[in-house]
A tleap script that builds the chain and sets N, CA, C and O, in Angstrom:
source leaprc.protein.ff14SB
mol = sequence {
  NMET PRO ILE LYS GLN ILE SER ILE PHE VAL
  GLU ASN LYS PRO GLY ARG LEU ALA ASP ILE
  THR ALA MET LEU ALA LYS LYS ASN VAL ASP
  ILE ARG ALA LEU SER ILE ALA ASP THR THR
  ASP TYR GLY ILE LEU ARG LEU ILE VAL SER
  ASN PRO GLU THR ALA VAL VAL THR ILE ARG
  GLU GLU GLY LEU THR VAL SER SER THR ASP
  VAL LEU GLY ILE ALA ILE PRO ASP VAL PRO
  GLY GLY PHE ALA LYS ALA ILE ARG ALA LEU
  ALA ASP ALA ASP ILE SER VAL GLU TYR ALA
  TYR ALA PHE ILE THR PRO GLU LYS GLY GLN
  ALA PHE VAL ILE ILE ARG VAL ALA ASP ASN
  ALA ALA ALA THR LYS VAL LEU ALA ARG ALA
  ASP ILE LYS LEU ILE GLU GLN SER GLU ILE
  PHE CLYS
}
set mol.1.N position { -3.229 9.216 10.004 }
set mol.1.CA position { -2.281 8.543 9.804 }
set mol.1.C position { -1.833 7.931 8.315 }
set mol.1.O position { -1.580 6.740 8.132 }
set mol.2.N position { -1.789 8.812 7.437 }
set mol.2.CA position { -1.537 8.058 6.382 }
set mol.2.C position { -0.212 7.292 6.195 }
set mol.2.O position { 0.800 7.432 6.881 }
set mol.3.N position { -0.384 6.481 5.179 }
set mol.3.CA position { 0.995 5.573 4.947 }
set mol.3.C position { 1.734 5.988 3.492 }
set mol.3.O position { 0.991 5.939 2.511 }
set mol.4.N position { 2.825 6.304 3.314 }
set mol.4.CA position { 3.399 6.671 2.103 }
set mol.4.C position { 3.410 5.330 1.205 }
set mol.4.O position { 3.650 4.235 1.712 }
set mol.5.N position { 3.160 5.483 -0.028 }
set mol.5.CA position { 2.599 4.304 -1.034 }
set mol.5.C position { 3.652 5.165 -2.172 }
set mol.5.O position { 3.658 6.380 -2.375 }
set mol.6.N position { 4.586 4.027 -2.873 }
set mol.6.CA position { 5.098 4.554 -3.991 }
set mol.6.C position { 4.402 3.889 -5.138 }
set mol.6.O position { 4.085 2.716 -4.939 }
set mol.7.N position { 4.105 4.407 -6.290 }
set mol.7.CA position { 3.955 3.918 -7.577 }
set mol.7.C position { 4.711 4.267 -8.619 }
set mol.7.O position { 5.145 5.397 -8.847 }
set mol.8.N position { 4.922 2.997 -9.453 }
set mol.8.CA position { 5.979 3.036 -10.588 }
set mol.8.C position { 5.274 2.356 -11.921 }
set mol.8.O position { 4.782 1.242 -12.098 }
set mol.9.N position { 5.425 3.418 -12.714 }
set mol.9.CA position { 4.908 2.889 -14.175 }
set mol.9.C position { 5.657 2.083 -14.645 }
set mol.9.O position { 6.811 2.496 -14.763 }
set mol.10.N position { 5.443 0.924 -15.020 }
set mol.10.CA position { 6.475 -0.314 -15.887 }
set mol.10.C position { 5.926 -0.749 -16.845 }
set mol.10.O position { 4.741 -1.030 -17.020 }
set mol.11.N position { 7.114 -0.840 -17.744 }
set mol.11.CA position { 6.789 -1.679 -18.835 }
set mol.11.C position { 6.604 -3.006 -18.717 }
set mol.11.O position { 7.294 -3.697 -17.967 }
set mol.12.N position { 5.484 -3.547 -19.585 }
set mol.12.CA position { 5.169 -5.006 -19.345 }
set mol.12.C position { 6.100 -5.665 -20.234 }
set mol.12.O position { 5.777 -5.936 -21.390 }
set mol.13.N position { 7.642 -6.035 -19.586 }
set mol.13.CA position { 8.564 -6.804 -20.225 }
set mol.13.C position { 8.941 -7.360 -19.397 }
set mol.13.O position { 8.805 -6.962 -18.240 }
set mol.14.N position { 9.611 -8.595 -19.749 }
set mol.14.CA position { 10.543 -9.288 -18.721 }
set mol.14.C position { 11.722 -8.789 -18.171 }
set mol.14.O position { 12.656 -8.285 -18.794 }
set mol.15.N position { 11.634 -8.946 -17.052 }
set mol.15.CA position { 12.899 -8.216 -16.305 }
set mol.15.C position { 12.783 -7.136 -15.604 }
set mol.15.O position { 13.580 -6.788 -14.732 }
set mol.16.N position { 11.775 -6.534 -15.945 }
set mol.16.CA position { 11.251 -5.079 -15.591 }
set mol.16.C position { 11.501 -4.752 -13.917 }
set mol.16.O position { 12.101 -3.846 -13.339 }
set mol.17.N position { 10.661 -6.066 -13.392 }
set mol.17.CA position { 10.320 -6.099 -11.931 }
set mol.17.C position { 11.404 -6.297 -11.340 }
set mol.17.O position { 11.669 -5.641 -10.333 }
set mol.18.N position { 12.397 -7.385 -11.905 }
set mol.18.CA position { 13.895 -7.658 -11.537 }
set mol.18.C position { 14.557 -6.477 -11.184 }
set mol.18.O position { 15.101 -6.251 -10.103 }
set mol.19.N position { 14.469 -5.621 -12.303 }
set mol.19.CA position { 15.211 -4.481 -12.365 }
set mol.19.C position { 14.902 -3.576 -11.059 }
set mol.19.O position { 15.780 -3.344 -10.228 }
set mol.20.N position { 13.416 -3.024 -10.936 }
set mol.20.CA position { 13.306 -2.212 -9.962 }
set mol.20.C position { 13.523 -2.539 -8.619 }
set mol.20.O position { 13.956 -1.793 -7.740 }
set mol.21.N position { 13.156 -3.827 -8.520 }
set mol.21.CA position { 13.613 -4.269 -6.950 }
set mol.21.C position { 14.866 -4.469 -6.899 }
set mol.21.O position { 15.303 -4.122 -5.802 }
set mol.22.N position { 15.855 -4.978 -7.766 }
set mol.22.CA position { 17.123 -4.668 -7.366 }
set mol.22.C position { 17.635 -3.298 -7.326 }
set mol.22.O position { 18.626 -3.125 -6.616 }
set mol.23.N position { 17.136 -2.256 -7.972 }
set mol.23.CA position { 17.514 -0.761 -7.432 }
set mol.23.C position { 17.265 -0.678 -6.138 }
set mol.23.O position { 18.184 -0.290 -5.417 }
set mol.24.N position { 16.255 -0.946 -5.672 }
set mol.24.CA position { 15.913 -0.683 -4.198 }
set mol.24.C position { 16.691 -1.552 -3.286 }
set mol.24.O position { 16.905 -1.224 -2.119 }
set mol.25.N position { 17.156 -2.757 -3.855 }
set mol.25.CA position { 17.846 -3.328 -2.855 }
set mol.25.C position { 18.936 -2.810 -2.902 }
set mol.25.O position { 19.468 -2.949 -1.800 }
set mol.26.N position { 19.691 -2.178 -3.716 }
set mol.26.CA position { 20.831 -1.565 -3.731 }
set mol.26.C position { 20.990 -0.575 -2.888 }
set mol.26.O position { 22.105 -0.223 -2.502 }
set mol.27.N position { 19.575 0.138 -2.406 }
set mol.27.CA position { 19.790 1.388 -1.593 }
set mol.27.C position { 19.200 1.009 -0.384 }
set mol.27.O position { 18.533 1.900 0.143 }
set mol.28.N position { 19.267 -0.268 0.318 }
set mol.28.CA position { 18.882 -0.963 1.130 }
set mol.28.C position { 17.579 -0.771 1.725 }
set mol.28.O position { 17.406 -0.723 2.943 }
set mol.29.N position { 16.507 -0.641 0.715 }
set mol.29.CA position { 15.106 -0.349 0.864 }
set mol.29.C position { 14.291 -1.541 0.881 }
set mol.29.O position { 14.211 -2.267 -0.109 }
set mol.30.N position { 13.637 -1.792 2.042 }
set mol.30.CA position { 12.967 -3.077 1.765 }
set mol.30.C position { 11.479 -2.447 1.551 }
set mol.30.O position { 10.885 -1.407 1.836 }
set mol.31.N position { 11.175 -3.906 0.760 }
set mol.31.CA position { 9.768 -3.708 0.283 }
set mol.31.C position { 8.904 -4.735 1.465 }
set mol.31.O position { 9.263 -5.840 1.871 }
set mol.32.N position { 7.748 -4.009 1.818 }
set mol.32.CA position { 7.051 -5.063 2.436 }
set mol.32.C position { 5.661 -5.186 2.005 }
set mol.32.O position { 4.915 -5.917 2.656 }
set mol.33.N position { 5.267 -4.614 1.080 }
set mol.33.CA position { 3.988 -4.890 0.680 }
set mol.33.C position { 4.047 -4.198 -0.834 }
set mol.33.O position { 4.717 -3.182 -1.025 }
set mol.34.N position { 3.265 -4.859 -1.918 }
set mol.34.CA position { 3.479 -4.711 -3.066 }
set mol.34.C position { 1.890 -5.021 -3.910 }
set mol.34.O position { 1.033 -5.596 -3.238 }
set mol.35.N position { 1.585 -4.674 -5.195 }
set mol.35.CA position { 0.253 -4.674 -5.810 }
set mol.35.C position { 1.007 -4.206 -7.199 }
set mol.35.O position { 1.798 -3.266 -7.283 }
set mol.36.N position { 0.614 -5.014 -8.198 }
set mol.36.CA position { 0.575 -4.585 -9.555 }
set mol.36.C position { -0.450 -4.788 -10.217 }
set mol.36.O position { -1.004 -5.887 -10.231 }
set mol.37.N position { -0.935 -3.603 -10.978 }
set mol.37.CA position { -1.638 -3.779 -11.997 }
set mol.37.C position { -1.552 -3.625 -13.130 }
set mol.37.O position { -1.025 -2.522 -13.278 }
set mol.38.N position { -1.724 -4.006 -13.945 }
set mol.38.CA position { -1.193 -4.291 -15.483 }
set mol.38.C position { -2.289 -4.328 -16.636 }
set mol.38.O position { -3.421 -4.766 -16.434 }
set mol.39.N position { -1.910 -3.892 -17.709 }
set mol.39.CA position { -2.445 -4.043 -18.901 }
set mol.39.C position { -1.341 -4.785 -19.882 }
set mol.39.O position { -0.294 -5.209 -19.393 }
set mol.40.N position { -1.673 -4.943 -21.511 }
set mol.40.CA position { -0.741 -5.566 -22.297 }
set mol.40.C position { 0.559 -4.742 -22.130 }
set mol.40.O position { 1.566 -5.281 -21.671 }
set mol.41.N position { 0.546 -3.420 -22.506 }
set mol.41.CA position { 1.815 -2.859 -22.495 }
set mol.41.C position { 2.295 -2.252 -21.259 }
set mol.41.O position { 3.447 -1.844 -21.407 }
set mol.42.N position { 1.804 -2.036 -20.043 }
set mol.42.CA position { 2.181 -1.553 -18.949 }
set mol.42.C position { 1.700 -1.898 -17.916 }
set mol.42.O position { 0.781 -2.717 -17.889 }
set mol.43.N position { 2.267 -1.293 -16.713 }
set mol.43.CA position { 1.764 -1.784 -15.281 }
set mol.43.C position { 2.086 -0.870 -14.429 }
set mol.43.O position { 3.109 -0.199 -14.568 }
set mol.44.N position { 1.113 -0.697 -13.259 }
set mol.44.CA position { 1.458 0.065 -12.059 }
set mol.44.C position { 2.111 -0.398 -10.991 }
set mol.44.O position { 1.353 -1.152 -10.380 }
set mol.45.N position { 3.279 -0.301 -10.408 }
set mol.45.CA position { 3.462 -1.077 -9.560 }
set mol.45.C position { 3.402 -0.457 -8.416 }
set mol.45.O position { 4.111 0.549 -8.403 }
set mol.46.N position { 2.670 -0.723 -7.171 }
set mol.46.CA position { 2.358 0.038 -5.787 }
set mol.46.C position { 3.407 -0.642 -4.780 }
set mol.46.O position { 3.258 -1.842 -4.551 }
set mol.47.N position { 4.449 0.049 -4.171 }
set mol.47.CA position { 4.870 -0.834 -3.243 }
set mol.47.C position { 4.806 0.441 -1.567 }
set mol.47.O position { 4.946 1.653 -1.408 }
set mol.48.N position { 4.592 -0.455 -0.881 }
set mol.48.CA position { 4.763 -0.127 0.856 }
set mol.48.C position { 6.453 -0.532 1.033 }
set mol.48.O position { 6.765 -1.722 1.034 }
set mol.49.N position { 7.385 0.416 1.163 }
set mol.49.CA position { 8.833 0.524 1.463 }
set mol.49.C position { 9.181 1.051 3.043 }
set mol.49.O position { 8.544 1.749 3.831 }
set mol.50.N position { 10.393 0.431 3.113 }
set mol.50.CA position { 10.969 1.195 4.630 }
set mol.50.C position { 11.301 2.678 4.430 }
set mol.50.O position { 11.285 3.390 5.434 }
set mol.51.N position { 11.604 3.229 3.221 }
set mol.51.CA position { 12.056 4.407 2.976 }
set mol.51.C position { 11.533 5.336 1.771 }
set mol.51.O position { 12.351 5.826 0.993 }
set mol.52.N position { 10.316 5.540 1.649 }
set mol.52.CA position { 9.677 6.032 0.533 }
set mol.52.C position { 10.580 7.263 -0.091 }
set mol.52.O position { 10.800 7.252 -1.302 }
set mol.53.N position { 10.948 8.009 0.488 }
set mol.53.CA position { 12.115 9.092 -0.113 }
set mol.53.C position { 12.906 8.411 -0.625 }
set mol.53.O position { 12.930 8.452 -1.855 }
set mol.54.N position { 13.667 7.703 -0.069 }
set mol.54.CA position { 14.809 6.966 -1.131 }
set mol.54.C position { 14.378 6.312 -2.271 }
set mol.54.O position { 15.020 6.397 -3.318 }
set mol.55.N position { 13.186 5.558 -2.165 }
set mol.55.CA position { 12.802 4.755 -3.138 }
set mol.55.C position { 12.591 5.773 -4.337 }
set mol.55.O position { 13.036 5.621 -5.474 }
set mol.56.N position { 11.842 6.823 -3.885 }
set mol.56.CA position { 11.379 7.995 -5.222 }
set mol.56.C position { 12.261 8.253 -5.829 }
set mol.56.O position { 12.250 8.094 -7.049 }
set mol.57.N position { 13.587 8.861 -5.000 }
set mol.57.CA position { 14.556 9.328 -6.011 }
set mol.57.C position { 15.642 8.423 -6.585 }
set mol.57.O position { 16.463 8.767 -7.435 }
set mol.58.N position { 15.542 7.211 -6.008 }
set mol.58.CA position { 16.406 5.914 -6.813 }
set mol.58.C position { 15.683 5.724 -7.957 }
set mol.58.O position { 16.426 5.762 -8.938 }
set mol.59.N position { 14.366 5.506 -8.273 }
set mol.59.CA position { 13.603 4.973 -9.122 }
set mol.59.C position { 13.506 6.393 -10.288 }
set mol.59.O position { 13.508 6.229 -11.508 }
set mol.60.N position { 13.446 7.400 -9.790 }
set mol.60.CA position { 13.349 8.706 -10.642 }
set mol.60.C position { 15.027 8.762 -11.142 }
set mol.60.O position { 15.171 9.072 -12.324 }
set mol.61.N position { 15.873 8.583 -10.617 }
set mol.61.CA position { 17.404 8.566 -11.265 }
set mol.61.C position { 17.598 7.964 -12.350 }
set mol.61.O position { 18.279 8.399 -13.279 }
set mol.62.N position { 16.747 6.438 -12.304 }
set mol.62.CA position { 16.774 5.719 -13.424 }
set mol.62.C position { 15.904 5.919 -14.504 }
set mol.62.O position { 15.672 5.136 -15.425 }
set mol.63.N position { 15.509 6.877 -14.338 }
set mol.63.CA position { 14.118 7.523 -15.704 }
set mol.63.C position { 13.095 6.993 -15.607 }
set mol.63.O position { 12.348 6.862 -16.577 }
set mol.64.N position { 12.771 6.497 -14.248 }
set mol.64.CA position { 10.928 5.727 -14.510 }
set mol.64.C position { 10.360 6.621 -13.701 }
set mol.64.O position { 10.814 7.090 -12.658 }
set mol.65.N position { 9.043 6.895 -14.392 }
set mol.65.CA position { 8.171 7.491 -13.538 }
set mol.65.C position { 7.645 7.125 -12.441 }
set mol.65.O position { 7.172 5.988 -12.438 }
set mol.66.N position { 7.569 7.787 -11.408 }
set mol.66.CA position { 7.141 7.574 -10.007 }
set mol.66.C position { 6.614 8.367 -9.093 }
set mol.66.O position { 7.170 9.450 -8.907 }
set mol.67.N position { 5.615 8.076 -8.436 }
set mol.67.CA position { 4.917 8.913 -7.591 }
set mol.67.C position { 4.793 8.541 -5.875 }
set mol.67.O position { 4.964 7.368 -5.542 }
set mol.68.N position { 4.570 9.311 -5.098 }
set mol.68.CA position { 4.272 9.096 -3.816 }
set mol.68.C position { 2.741 9.484 -3.435 }
set mol.68.O position { 2.227 10.568 -3.708 }
set mol.69.N position { 2.193 8.568 -2.856 }
set mol.69.CA position { 0.554 8.761 -2.759 }
set mol.69.C position { 0.369 8.512 -0.972 }
set mol.69.O position { 1.166 7.775 -0.392 }
set mol.70.N position { -0.284 8.916 -0.533 }
set mol.70.CA position { -0.746 8.767 0.965 }
set mol.70.C position { -1.833 7.794 1.012 }
set mol.70.O position { -2.842 8.248 0.470 }
set mol.71.N position { -1.967 6.691 1.442 }
set mol.71.CA position { -3.179 5.505 1.629 }
set mol.71.C position { -3.052 5.275 3.085 }
set mol.71.O position { -2.213 5.634 3.911 }
set mol.72.N position { -4.149 4.560 3.154 }
set mol.72.CA position { -4.659 4.155 4.656 }
set mol.72.C position { -4.083 2.750 5.208 }
set mol.72.O position { -4.322 1.842 4.413 }
set mol.73.N position { -3.471 2.387 6.223 }
set mol.73.CA position { -3.309 1.024 6.815 }
set mol.73.C position { -4.196 0.748 7.609 }
set mol.73.O position { -4.520 1.519 8.512 }
set mol.74.N position { -4.789 -0.492 7.398 }
set mol.74.CA position { -5.421 -0.665 8.827 }
set mol.74.C position { -5.140 -2.359 9.142 }
set mol.74.O position { -4.981 -3.264 8.323 }
set mol.75.N position { -5.143 -2.400 10.362 }
set mol.75.CA position { -5.162 -3.877 11.005 }
set mol.75.C position { -6.476 -4.688 11.167 }
set mol.75.O position { -7.414 -4.290 11.858 }
set mol.76.N position { -6.471 -5.803 10.509 }
set mol.76.CA position { -7.897 -6.289 10.665 }
set mol.76.C position { -7.756 -7.779 11.675 }
set mol.76.O position { -6.643 -8.291 11.798 }
set mol.77.N position { -8.568 -8.190 12.130 }
set mol.77.CA position { -8.303 -9.642 12.734 }
set mol.77.C position { -8.335 -10.604 11.337 }
set mol.77.O position { -9.021 -10.289 10.365 }
set mol.78.N position { -7.588 -11.682 11.375 }
set mol.78.CA position { -7.470 -12.763 10.393 }
set mol.78.C position { -8.453 -13.741 10.403 }
set mol.78.O position { -8.100 -14.919 10.467 }
set mol.79.N position { -9.729 -13.425 10.344 }
set mol.79.CA position { -11.144 -14.301 10.210 }
set mol.79.C position { -11.500 -13.968 9.437 }
set mol.79.O position { -11.083 -12.958 8.870 }
set mol.80.N position { -12.667 -14.844 8.968 }
set mol.80.CA position { -13.647 -14.221 8.198 }
set mol.80.C position { -14.403 -13.546 8.460 }
set mol.80.O position { -14.946 -13.880 9.513 }
set mol.81.N position { -14.984 -12.220 7.812 }
set mol.81.CA position { -15.512 -11.367 8.179 }
set mol.81.C position { -14.617 -10.082 8.765 }
set mol.81.O position { -15.033 -8.954 9.031 }
set mol.82.N position { -13.502 -10.511 8.862 }
set mol.82.CA position { -12.462 -9.174 9.616 }
set mol.82.C position { -12.181 -7.771 8.519 }
set mol.82.O position { -11.943 -6.651 8.973 }
set mol.83.N position { -12.260 -8.076 6.981 }
set mol.83.CA position { -12.079 -7.266 6.490 }
set mol.83.C position { -13.219 -6.723 5.982 }
set mol.83.O position { -13.161 -5.551 5.612 }
set mol.84.N position { -14.475 -7.456 5.861 }
set mol.84.CA position { -15.588 -7.030 5.675 }
set mol.84.C position { -16.235 -5.891 6.666 }
set mol.84.O position { -16.775 -4.941 6.098 }
set mol.85.N position { -16.227 -5.906 7.929 }
set mol.85.CA position { -16.092 -5.162 8.787 }
set mol.85.C position { -15.830 -3.643 8.543 }
set mol.85.O position { -16.565 -2.682 8.770 }
set mol.86.N position { -14.766 -3.691 8.096 }
set mol.86.CA position { -13.900 -2.161 7.519 }
set mol.86.C position { -14.659 -1.900 6.427 }
set mol.86.O position { -15.389 -0.911 6.489 }
set mol.87.N position { -14.656 -2.438 5.620 }
set mol.87.CA position { -15.176 -1.854 4.047 }
set mol.87.C position { -16.696 -1.546 4.420 }
set mol.87.O position { -17.166 -0.439 4.157 }
set mol.88.N position { -17.417 -2.480 5.000 }
set mol.88.CA position { -18.981 -1.909 5.372 }
set mol.88.C position { -18.927 -0.632 6.101 }
set mol.88.O position { -19.451 0.384 5.646 }
set mol.89.N position { -18.394 -0.661 7.059 }
set mol.89.CA position { -18.056 1.127 7.538 }
set mol.89.C position { -17.963 2.069 6.482 }
set mol.89.O position { -18.829 2.920 6.276 }
set mol.90.N position { -16.683 1.902 5.645 }
set mol.90.CA position { -16.642 2.844 4.584 }
set mol.90.C position { -17.642 2.805 3.912 }
set mol.90.O position { -18.058 3.960 3.829 }
set mol.91.N position { -18.477 1.918 3.209 }
set mol.91.CA position { -19.522 1.968 2.207 }
set mol.91.C position { -20.741 2.407 2.928 }
set mol.91.O position { -21.697 2.627 2.185 }
set mol.92.N position { -20.966 2.611 4.367 }
set mol.92.CA position { -22.432 3.043 4.956 }
set mol.92.C position { -21.779 4.275 4.991 }
set mol.92.O position { -22.658 5.098 5.248 }
set mol.93.N position { -20.633 4.880 4.862 }
set mol.93.CA position { -20.333 6.237 5.003 }
set mol.93.C position { -20.345 6.989 3.600 }
set mol.93.O position { -19.911 8.138 3.522 }
set mol.94.N position { -20.817 6.361 2.569 }
set mol.94.CA position { -20.698 6.561 0.973 }
set mol.94.C position { -19.069 7.012 0.737 }
set mol.94.O position { -18.637 7.960 0.083 }
set mol.95.N position { -18.349 6.008 1.492 }
set mol.95.CA position { -16.573 6.195 0.697 }
set mol.95.C position { -15.936 5.386 -0.098 }
set mol.95.O position { -15.656 4.307 0.423 }
set mol.96.N position { -15.722 5.479 -0.801 }
set mol.96.CA position { -15.639 4.315 -2.245 }
set mol.96.C position { -14.004 3.822 -1.655 }
set mol.96.O position { -13.431 4.564 -0.857 }
set mol.97.N position { -13.499 2.835 -2.012 }
set mol.97.CA position { -12.356 2.112 -1.888 }
set mol.97.C position { -11.708 2.035 -3.226 }
set mol.97.O position { -12.010 1.076 -3.935 }
set mol.98.N position { -10.859 2.915 -3.667 }
set mol.98.CA position { -10.420 2.764 -5.240 }
set mol.98.C position { -9.615 1.393 -5.195 }
set mol.98.O position { -10.037 0.534 -5.969 }
set mol.99.N position { -8.541 1.064 -4.422 }
set mol.99.CA position { -8.227 -0.325 -4.289 }
set mol.99.C position { -7.937 -0.596 -3.237 }
set mol.99.O position { -8.217 0.229 -2.367 }
set mol.100.N position { -7.224 -1.912 -2.823 }
set mol.100.CA position { -6.761 -2.420 -1.698 }
set mol.100.C position { -5.937 -3.843 -1.750 }
set mol.100.O position { -6.270 -4.829 -2.408 }
set mol.101.N position { -5.058 -3.748 -1.103 }
set mol.101.CA position { -4.286 -5.047 -0.988 }
set mol.101.C position { -3.551 -5.163 0.260 }
set mol.101.O position { -2.968 -4.244 0.835 }
set mol.102.N position { -3.651 -6.661 0.714 }
set mol.102.CA position { -3.279 -6.860 1.915 }
set mol.102.C position { -2.008 -7.809 1.976 }
set mol.102.O position { -1.489 -8.320 0.984 }
set mol.103.N position { -1.538 -7.988 3.429 }
set mol.103.CA position { -0.046 -8.686 3.650 }
set mol.103.C position { -0.068 -8.997 4.836 }
set mol.103.O position { -0.704 -8.445 5.734 }
set mol.104.N position { 0.652 -9.933 4.903 }
set mol.104.CA position { 0.800 -10.741 6.358 }
set mol.104.C position { 1.836 -9.909 7.327 }
set mol.104.O position { 2.737 -9.191 6.896 }
set mol.105.N position { 1.550 -10.131 8.679 }
set mol.105.CA position { 1.984 -9.306 9.604 }
set mol.105.C position { 2.645 -10.292 10.323 }
set mol.105.O position { 2.396 -11.489 10.175 }
set mol.106.N position { 3.777 -9.697 11.375 }
set mol.106.CA position { 4.202 -10.597 12.120 }
set mol.106.C position { 3.725 -11.113 13.372 }
set mol.106.O position { 4.382 -11.864 14.092 }
set mol.107.N position { 2.518 -10.676 13.627 }
set mol.107.CA position { 1.546 -10.915 14.728 }
set mol.107.C position { 0.449 -11.765 14.206 }
set mol.107.O position { -0.276 -11.323 13.315 }
set mol.108.N position { 0.252 -13.115 14.763 }
set mol.108.CA position { -0.464 -14.110 14.223 }
set mol.108.C position { -1.959 -13.870 14.867 }
set mol.108.O position { -2.172 -13.541 16.033 }
set mol.109.N position { -2.840 -14.083 13.957 }
set mol.109.CA position { -4.099 -13.700 13.812 }
set mol.109.C position { -4.582 -12.204 13.572 }
set mol.109.O position { -5.620 -11.711 14.014 }
set mol.110.N position { -3.429 -11.452 12.625 }
set mol.110.CA position { -3.653 -10.067 12.300 }
set mol.110.C position { -3.415 -10.093 11.015 }
set mol.110.O position { -2.646 -10.961 10.600 }
set mol.111.N position { -4.045 -9.104 10.038 }
set mol.111.CA position { -3.737 -9.053 8.856 }
set mol.111.C position { -3.682 -7.382 8.520 }
set mol.111.O position { -4.505 -6.644 9.063 }
set mol.112.N position { -2.835 -6.932 7.752 }
set mol.112.CA position { -2.648 -5.488 7.447 }
set mol.112.C position { -3.393 -5.375 5.936 }
set mol.112.O position { -3.030 -6.141 5.043 }
set mol.113.N position { -4.244 -4.577 5.747 }
set mol.113.CA position { -4.766 -4.176 4.391 }
set mol.113.C position { -4.307 -2.350 4.517 }
set mol.113.O position { -4.425 -1.502 5.401 }
set mol.114.N position { -3.670 -2.367 2.916 }
set mol.114.CA position { -3.580 -1.070 2.428 }
set mol.114.C position { -4.915 -0.602 1.518 }
set mol.114.O position { -5.253 -1.235 0.518 }
set mol.115.N position { -5.595 0.535 1.973 }
set mol.115.CA position { -6.620 0.958 1.119 }
set mol.115.C position { -6.486 2.396 0.762 }
set mol.115.O position { -6.110 3.258 1.556 }
set mol.116.N position { -6.905 2.659 -0.811 }
set mol.116.CA position { -6.821 3.943 -1.259 }
set mol.116.C position { -8.218 4.523 -1.306 }
set mol.116.O position { -9.145 3.906 -1.829 }
set mol.117.N position { -8.339 5.560 -0.825 }
set mol.117.CA position { -9.969 6.469 -0.687 }
set mol.117.C position { -9.554 7.897 -1.306 }
set mol.117.O position { -8.409 8.347 -1.313 }
set mol.118.N position { -10.633 8.484 -1.791 }
set mol.118.CA position { -10.680 9.921 -2.077 }
set mol.118.C position { -10.019 10.690 -0.851 }
set mol.118.O position { -9.018 11.397 -0.962 }
set mol.119.N position { -10.786 10.433 0.462 }
set mol.119.CA position { -10.649 11.517 1.607 }
set mol.119.C position { -9.996 10.506 2.510 }
set mol.119.O position { -10.678 9.557 2.898 }
set mol.120.N position { -8.780 10.614 2.869 }
set mol.120.CA position { -8.263 9.882 3.967 }
set mol.120.C position { -8.587 10.415 5.095 }
set mol.120.O position { -8.627 9.596 6.014 }
set mol.121.N position { -8.927 11.885 5.479 }
set mol.121.CA position { -9.248 12.298 6.932 }
set mol.121.C position { -10.901 11.800 7.057 }
set mol.121.O position { -11.276 11.362 8.145 }
set mol.122.N position { -11.675 11.866 6.140 }
set mol.122.CA position { -13.112 11.253 6.213 }
set mol.122.C position { -13.257 9.920 6.452 }
set mol.122.O position { -14.076 9.556 7.295 }
set mol.123.N position { -12.418 8.917 5.684 }
set mol.123.CA position { -12.181 7.331 6.068 }
set mol.123.C position { -11.662 7.368 7.248 }
set mol.123.O position { -12.193 6.563 8.013 }
set mol.124.N position { -10.738 8.056 7.748 }
set mol.124.CA position { -10.016 7.568 9.281 }
set mol.124.C position { -11.023 7.959 10.352 }
set mol.124.O position { -11.034 7.275 11.375 }
set mol.125.N position { -11.808 8.902 10.249 }
set mol.125.CA position { -13.015 8.889 11.255 }
set mol.125.C position { -14.146 7.835 11.240 }
set mol.125.O position { -14.652 7.348 12.251 }
set mol.126.N position { -14.441 7.575 10.093 }
set mol.126.CA position { -15.131 6.317 9.710 }
set mol.126.C position { -14.430 5.030 10.353 }
set mol.126.O position { -14.824 4.482 11.383 }
set mol.127.N position { -13.832 4.815 9.938 }
set mol.127.CA position { -12.843 3.485 10.857 }
set mol.127.C position { -12.646 3.688 11.984 }
set mol.127.O position { -13.050 2.796 12.731 }
set mol.128.N position { -12.098 4.655 12.513 }
set mol.128.CA position { -11.987 5.029 14.005 }
set mol.128.C position { -13.467 4.680 14.951 }
set mol.128.O position { -13.466 3.933 15.929 }
set mol.129.N position { -14.415 5.236 14.536 }
set mol.129.CA position { -15.989 5.003 14.895 }
set mol.129.C position { -16.106 3.533 15.053 }
set mol.129.O position { -16.366 3.089 16.172 }
set mol.130.N position { -15.912 2.592 13.868 }
set mol.130.CA position { -16.062 1.598 13.640 }
set mol.130.C position { -15.063 0.334 14.641 }
set mol.130.O position { -15.109 -0.897 14.651 }
set mol.131.N position { -14.382 1.127 15.252 }
set mol.131.CA position { -13.526 0.330 15.990 }
set mol.131.C position { -12.255 -0.249 15.074 }
set mol.131.O position { -11.446 -0.971 15.657 }
set mol.132.N position { -12.069 0.024 13.761 }
set mol.132.CA position { -11.168 -0.645 13.109 }
set mol.132.C position { -9.655 0.112 13.464 }
set mol.132.O position { -9.672 1.343 13.475 }
set mol.133.N position { -8.416 -0.549 13.738 }
set mol.133.CA position { -7.224 -0.098 13.944 }
set mol.133.C position { -6.572 0.405 12.910 }
set mol.133.O position { -6.428 -0.419 12.007 }
set mol.134.N position { -5.982 1.786 12.640 }
set mol.134.CA position { -5.490 2.234 11.813 }
set mol.134.C position { -3.694 1.999 12.119 }
set mol.134.O position { -3.214 2.260 13.222 }
set mol.135.N position { -3.015 1.577 11.184 }
set mol.135.CA position { -1.612 1.460 11.436 }
set mol.135.C position { -0.751 2.526 10.848 }
set mol.135.O position { -1.210 3.247 9.961 }
set mol.136.N position { 0.347 2.657 11.242 }
set mol.136.CA position { 1.511 3.943 11.055 }
set mol.136.C position { 2.347 2.894 9.998 }
set mol.136.O position { 2.185 1.685 9.831 }
set mol.137.N position { 3.360 3.894 9.314 }
set mol.137.CA position { 4.294 3.275 8.424 }
set mol.137.C position { 5.018 2.698 9.444 }
set mol.137.O position { 5.222 1.516 9.169 }
set mol.138.N position { 5.492 3.018 10.499 }
set mol.138.CA position { 6.351 2.551 11.496 }
set mol.138.C position { 6.244 0.824 11.791 }
set mol.138.O position { 7.065 -0.076 11.615 }
set mol.139.N position { 4.967 0.825 12.270 }
set mol.139.CA position { 4.389 -0.517 12.497 }
set mol.139.C position { 4.715 -1.575 11.641 }
set mol.139.O position { 5.016 -2.690 12.066 }
set mol.140.N position { 4.652 -1.167 10.013 }
set mol.140.CA position { 4.727 -2.193 9.105 }
set mol.140.C position { 6.038 -2.969 9.306 }
set mol.140.O position { 6.137 -4.194 9.365 }
set mol.141.N position { 7.026 -2.068 9.402 }
set mol.141.CA position { 8.493 -2.756 9.577 }
set mol.141.C position { 9.029 -2.889 11.096 }
set mol.141.O position { 10.235 -2.965 11.330 }
set mol.142.N position { 8.109 -2.910 12.049 }
set mol.142.CA position { 8.528 -3.671 13.437 }
set mol.142.C position { 9.087 -5.145 13.117 }
set mol.142.O position { 9.455 -5.878 14.035 }
savepdb mol mol.pdb
quit
């Protein structure tokens, strides 16, 4: 159940994030989650959006470098140790998490986390065995 994430190579200068989010807003693309990893000169903006295909086309038309990546989404209890259980299951199966970011959900007591791993199929099996709920793209925009 991979989720489509878009990643945009962004110059680290004032207004760039505002420009990108405005581009998406004009195309009625809703941003539900984001993460920014940066260096002095550039950053990688990772987004979970309502329409990844439209977002990729829109960003490319503006001359920016963008890619689409399959990531996993998990639903965890919003309590101490909720995330630890999922990450422990992956670690015990020797699956490394390249990066992760979380965001709020409409359901009280639950959090969603996006994780990037090298092998989504293997991670999906491990998480299912550990009784960790995987989410689908459509669940993020309910």
